[in-house]
mmCIF file of the C-alpha atoms, coordinates in Angstrom:
data_MODEL
# 
_entry.id   MODEL 
# 
loop_
_atom_site.group_PDB 
_atom_site.id 
_atom_site.type_symbol 
_atom_site.label_atom_id 
_atom_site.label_alt_id 
_atom_site.label_comp_id 
_atom_site.label_asym_id 
_atom_site.label_entity_id 
_atom_site.label_seq_id 
_atom_site.pdbx_PDB_ins_code 
_atom_site.Cartn_x 
_atom_site.Cartn_y 
_atom_site.Cartn_z 
_atom_site.occupancy 
_atom_site.B_iso_or_equiv 
_atom_site.pdbx_formal_charge 
_atom_site.auth_seq_id 
_atom_site.auth_comp_id 
_atom_site.auth_asym_id 
_atom_site.auth_atom_id 
_atom_site.pdbx_PDB_model_num 
ATOM 1  C CA . MET A 1 1  ? 176.616 -52.910 140.038 1.00 0.00 ? 1  MET A CA 1 
ATOM 2  C CA . LEU A 1 2  ? 177.621 -49.848 137.995 1.00 0.00 ? 2  LEU A CA 1 
ATOM 3  C CA . ILE A 1 3  ? 176.341 -46.311 138.357 1.00 0.00 ? 3  ILE A CA 1 
ATOM 4  C CA . GLN A 1 4  ? 176.355 -44.242 135.209 1.00 0.00 ? 4  GLN A CA 1 
ATOM 5  C CA . ALA A 1 5  ? 175.604 -40.532 134.556 1.00 0.00 ? 5  ALA A CA 1 
ATOM 6  C CA . GLU A 1 6  ? 176.016 -38.196 131.708 1.00 0.00 ? 6  GLU A CA 1 
ATOM 7  C CA . GLY A 1 7  ? 178.643 -35.537 131.992 1.00 0.00 ? 7  GLY A CA 1 
ATOM 8  C CA . GLU A 1 8  ? 181.510 -33.925 130.162 1.00 0.00 ? 8  GLU A CA 1 
ATOM 9  C CA . LYS A 1 9  ? 185.219 -34.867 129.637 1.00 0.00 ? 9  LYS A CA 1 
ATOM 10 C CA . GLN A 1 10 ? 187.594 -32.150 129.795 1.00 0.00 ? 10 GLN A CA 1 
ATOM 11 C CA . SER A 1 11 ? 190.701 -32.493 127.603 1.00 0.00 ? 11 SER A CA 1 
ATOM 12 C CA . ALA A 1 12 ? 193.778 -30.315 127.390 1.00 0.00 ? 12 ALA A CA 1 
ATOM 13 C CA . PRO A 1 13 ? 195.801 -30.321 124.124 1.00 0.00 ? 13 PRO A CA 1 
ATOM 14 C CA . ASP A 1 14 ? 199.055 -32.317 124.335 1.00 0.00 ? 14 ASP A CA 1 
ATOM 15 C CA . ALA A 1 15 ? 198.332 -33.517 127.868 1.00 0.00 ? 15 ALA A CA 1 
ATOM 16 C CA . GLN A 1 16 ? 199.722 -36.914 127.156 1.00 0.00 ? 16 GLN A CA 1 
ATOM 17 C CA . HIS A 1 17 ? 203.134 -35.315 126.537 1.00 0.00 ? 17 HIS A CA 1 
ATOM 18 C CA . GLN A 1 18 ? 203.361 -33.523 129.957 1.00 0.00 ? 18 GLN A CA 1 
ATOM 19 C CA . ALA A 1 19 ? 204.270 -34.745 133.342 1.00 0.00 ? 19 ALA A CA 1 
ATOM 20 C CA . LEU A 1 20 ? 201.452 -35.815 135.529 1.00 0.00 ? 20 LEU A CA 1 
ATOM 21 C CA . TRP A 1 21 ? 202.216 -32.960 138.025 1.00 0.00 ? 21 TRP A CA 1 
ATOM 22 C CA . HIS A 1 22 ? 202.446 -30.237 135.243 1.00 0.00 ? 22 HIS A CA 1 
ATOM 23 C CA . TYR A 1 23 ? 200.249 -27.381 135.823 1.00 0.00 ? 23 TYR A CA 1 
ATOM 24 C CA . ASP A 1 24 ? 199.189 -25.328 132.861 1.00 0.00 ? 24 ASP A CA 1 
ATOM 25 C CA . ASN A 1 25 ? 196.334 -22.891 132.157 1.00 0.00 ? 25 ASN A CA 1 
ATOM 26 C CA . ALA A 1 26 ? 195.994 -23.835 128.455 1.00 0.00 ? 26 ALA A CA 1 
ATOM 27 C CA . PRO A 1 27 ? 192.570 -23.837 127.171 1.00 0.00 ? 27 PRO A CA 1 
ATOM 28 C CA . SER A 1 28 ? 190.796 -27.107 127.297 1.00 0.00 ? 28 SER A CA 1 
ATOM 29 C CA . SER A 1 29 ? 187.953 -28.608 125.457 1.00 0.00 ? 29 SER A CA 1 
ATOM 30 C CA . ARG A 1 30 ? 184.830 -30.301 126.717 1.00 0.00 ? 30 ARG A CA 1 
ATOM 31 C CA . GLN A 1 31 ? 183.007 -33.262 125.050 1.00 0.00 ? 31 GLN A CA 1 
ATOM 32 C CA . PRO A 1 32 ? 179.846 -35.075 126.300 1.00 0.00 ? 32 PRO A CA 1 
ATOM 33 C CA . GLN A 1 33 ? 180.873 -38.367 128.044 1.00 0.00 ? 33 GLN A CA 1 
ATOM 34 C CA . THR A 1 34 ? 178.973 -41.169 129.862 1.00 0.00 ? 34 THR A CA 1 
ATOM 35 C CA . LEU A 1 35 ? 180.599 -41.317 133.333 1.00 0.00 ? 35 LEU A CA 1 
ATOM 36 C CA . THR A 1 36 ? 180.935 -44.818 134.856 1.00 0.00 ? 36 THR A CA 1 
ATOM 37 C CA . PHE A 1 37 ? 181.330 -45.275 138.571 1.00 0.00 ? 37 PHE A CA 1 
ATOM 38 C CA . ILE A 1 38 ? 182.225 -48.747 139.999 1.00 0.00 ? 38 ILE A CA 1 
ATOM 39 C CA . PRO A 1 39 ? 181.397 -49.015 143.747 1.00 0.00 ? 39 PRO A CA 1 
ATOM 40 C CA . TRP A 1 40 ? 184.346 -50.016 145.951 1.00 0.00 ? 40 TRP A CA 1 
ATOM 41 C CA . PHE A 1 41 ? 182.737 -53.296 146.995 1.00 0.00 ? 41 PHE A CA 1 
ATOM 42 C CA . SER A 1 42 ? 182.518 -54.397 143.217 1.00 0.00 ? 42 SER A CA 1 
ATOM 43 C CA . TRP A 1 43 ? 185.950 -53.294 142.412 1.00 0.00 ? 43 TRP A CA 1 
ATOM 44 C CA . ALA A 1 44 ? 188.183 -54.416 145.276 1.00 0.00 ? 44 ALA A CA 1 
ATOM 45 C CA . ASN A 1 45 ? 185.634 -56.429 147.431 1.00 0.00 ? 45 ASN A CA 1 
ATOM 46 C CA . ARG A 1 46 ? 187.452 -55.667 150.660 1.00 0.00 ? 46 ARG A CA 1 
ATOM 47 C CA . GLY A 1 47 ? 184.575 -55.587 152.985 1.00 0.00 ? 47 GLY A CA 1 
ATOM 48 C CA . GLU A 1 48 ? 181.644 -53.382 153.947 1.00 0.00 ? 48 GLU A CA 1 
ATOM 49 C CA . GLY A 1 49 ? 182.177 -49.661 154.188 1.00 0.00 ? 49 GLY A CA 1 
ATOM 50 C CA . GLU A 1 50 ? 181.217 -46.271 152.900 1.00 0.00 ? 50 GLU A CA 1 
ATOM 51 C CA . MET A 1 51 ? 182.506 -44.795 149.613 1.00 0.00 ? 51 MET A CA 1 
ATOM 52 C CA . ARG A 1 52 ? 182.456 -41.106 148.868 1.00 0.00 ? 52 ARG A CA 1 
ATOM 53 C CA . ILE A 1 53 ? 183.637 -39.574 145.593 1.00 0.00 ? 53 ILE A CA 1 
ATOM 54 C CA . TRP A 1 54 ? 183.898 -35.934 144.427 1.00 0.00 ? 54 TRP A CA 1 
ATOM 55 C CA . VAL A 1 55 ? 183.140 -34.937 140.915 1.00 0.00 ? 55 VAL A CA 1 
ATOM 56 C CA . ASN A 1 56 ? 184.001 -31.355 139.933 1.00 0.00 ? 56 ASN A CA 1 
ATOM 57 C CA . GLU A 1 57 ? 180.901 -29.557 138.873 1.00 0.00 ? 57 GLU A CA 1 
ATOM 58 C CA . ARG A 1 58 ? 181.013 -26.677 136.466 1.00 0.00 ? 58 ARG A CA 1 
# 
């Protein structure tokens, strides 16, 4: 089971060349993107339980 929604992907220029923890206020661009969420029970199958996710909203 997959859950899909339409959203936006935010990309920063040259982000792949920076350290993961690098903080920069450089302008970013947004492109339409289909978001795919894979419920925990399908991904790891570690038993019953709740899953909560947060998605930033603009």
